[in-house]
C-alpha positions in Angstrom: -74.9 108.2 98.8 -75.5 111.5 100.6 -76.2 112.2 104.2 -79.4 113.3 105.9 -79.5 117.0 106.8 -81.4 116.9 110.1 -80.2 120.4 111.0 -82.0 121.8 107.9 -85.1 119.8 108.9 -85.2 121.3 112.3 -84.6 124.9 111.1 -87.5 124.7 108.6 -90.7 126.3 109.7 -93.3 123.6 109.0 -96.4 125.8 109.6 -97.5 129.4 109.3 -97.4 131.5 112.5 -101.2 131.4 112.7 -101.1 127.6 112.8 -98.5 127.8 115.7 -100.9 130.1 117.5 -103.8 127.7 117.0 -101.6 124.8 118.2 -100.9 126.7 121.4 -104.6 127.5 122.0 -105.6 123.9 121.2 -103.0 122.7 123.8 -104.9 124.7 126.5 -108.3 123.4 125.3 -107.3 119.7 125.2 -107.8 119.0 128.9 -111.4 120.3 128.6 -111.9 117.7 125.8 -110.0 114.9 127.5 -111.5 115.1 130.9 -115.1 115.4 129.9 -117.7 112.8 130.9 -117.8 109.7 128.7 -121.3 110.6 127.2 -120.6 114.3 126.6 -120.4 113.9 122.8 -122.1 117.1 122.0 -119.8 119.0 124.4 -116.6 117.5 122.7 -118.0 118.2 119.3 -118.6 121.8 120.4 -115.0 122.2 121.5 -113.7 120.7 118.2 -116.0 123.1 116.2 -114.6 126.0 118.1 -111.2 125.0 116.7 -112.5 124.7 113.1 -113.6 121.1 112.9 -116.6 120.4 110.6 -118.7 117.8 112.4 -122.0 116.4 111.4 -125.0 115.3 113.4 -125.0 112.5 116.0 -121.2 112.2 115.9 -119.6 110.3 118.9 -116.0 111.1 119.6 -114.7 109.6 122.9 -112.7 111.7 125.4 -109.6 109.6 125.1 -109.4 110.1 121.3 -106.4 112.2 120.2 -107.0 114.7 117.5 -103.9 116.7 116.5 -105.4 119.6 114.5 -109.2 120.0 114.8 -109.2 122.5 111.9 -108.1 119.7 109.6 -111.0 117.4 110.5 -114.3 116.9 108.7 -116.7 114.2 109.9 -120.1 113.3 108.4 -123.3 112.4 110.3 -123.6 109.3 112.5 -119.8 108.7 112.6 -117.7 107.7 115.6 -114.1 107.9 116.8 -113.4 105.4 119.5 -111.4 105.2 122.7 -107.7 106.0 122.3 -108.0 106.4 118.6 -105.3 108.7 117.2 -106.2 111.1 114.4 -102.8 112.5 113.4 -104.2 115.0 111.0 -101.3 117.3 110.0 -103.1 117.2 106.6 -106.8 117.1 106.0 -108.7 114.0 107.3 -112.3 113.5 106.0 -114.6 110.9 107.5 -117.8 110.3 105.6 -121.2 109.4 107.1 -121.6 106.3 109.4 -117.9 105.8 109.7 -116.5 104.0 112.7 -112.9 104.5 113.8 -112.4 101.8 116.5 -110.4 102.1 119.6 -106.6 102.5 119.2 -106.8 103.0 115.4 -104.3 105.4 113.9 -105.2 107.7 111.0 -101.9 109.3 109.9 -102.0 112.3 107.5 -98.4 113.3 108.0 -95.0 111.9 106.8 -91.6 113.1 105.5 -90.2 113.1 102.0 -87.5 110.5 102.5 -85.9 111.3 99.1 -84.9 114.8 100.3 -81.9 114.9 102.6 -83.6 117.5 104.8 -86.7 115.2 105.3 -89.3 117.9 104.7 -92.7 117.4 106.3 -95.5 116.5 103.9 -99.2 116.4 104.8 -101.2 114.2 102.3 -104.9 114.1 102.9 -106.8 111.0 104.0 -110.4 110.4 102.9 -112.5 107.7 104.6 -115.7 107.4 102.7 -119.2 106.6 104.0 -120.0 103.4 105.9 -116.3 102.4 106.5 -115.2 100.5 109.6 -111.6 100.9 110.7 -111.2 98.2 113.2 -109.2 98.2 116.5 -105.5 99.1 116.2 -105.6 99.5 112.4 -103.3 102.0 110.7 -104.4 104.2 107.8 -101.4 105.8 106.1 -100.9 109.2 104.5 -102.7 109.9 101.2 -105.0 106.9 101.4 -108.6 106.9 100.3 -110.7 104.2 102.1 -113.6 103.5 99.7 -117.2 103.4 100.7 -118.3 100.4 102.8 -114.8 99.0 103.3 -113.6 97.3 106.4 -110.0 97.6 107.5 -109.3 94.6 109.9 -107.9 94.8 113.4 -104.2 95.7 113.4 -104.1 96.0 109.6 -101.6 98.5 108.0 -103.3 100.2 105.0 -101.0 102.2 102.7 -103.0 102.0 99.5 -106.5 102.9 98.4 -109.2 100.3 98.8 -112.1 99.2 96.5 -115.7 99.8 97.5 -117.5 97.3 99.9 -114.3 95.3 100.4 -112.6 93.8 103.4 -108.8 94.3 104.0 -106.6 92.8 106.6 -102.9 92.1 107.4 -99.6 94.0 107.3 -99.5 95.2 104.6 -103.3 95.1 104.3 -104.6 92.9 101.4 -108.0 92.4 99.9 -109.7 89.5 101.7 -113.2 89.4 100.3 -116.2 91.6 99.4 -118.4 93.0 102.2 -122.0 91.9 101.8 -124.7 93.3 104.1 -127.5 90.9 105.1 -131.0 92.0 104.7 -131.4 92.0 108.5 -133.9 89.1 108.7 
């Protein structure tokens, strides 16, 4: 059994110099995002777009949401990121259309290779397809695809891909049942 090499991990440059520059600039812009009025969705979308986010029409991102790297974020039309949600997008995070990320949910596109003693940073992409609902305090792990129409229950921990139009809950998240939409009558 070997030892972890934390010194090597800390010495390793994890990003390009340009990304470090963008991180510094984003740190100065965050207060303008964070302290904006509750209903200033267009304003916050504008700020995120300035930093490279690709954001569709009628997207609602609340001021208390935390987005690590706007340039790694793509959001489709009519989607929302709720209060105190955490989009830890060291790698690309893509949200489809009509996606809801509820309050305090955590979407985590960053981890470490635990098999390497220096624990190098890895940034697997996360894809959340159209019409998905990630409920309050749920966790979506690195490299996961949440299939169209899925619901990830409150406080669920999802570390594997889902099937379309299915409901998952628990820790670890497990299939509960199919999601069936009523005809609205």
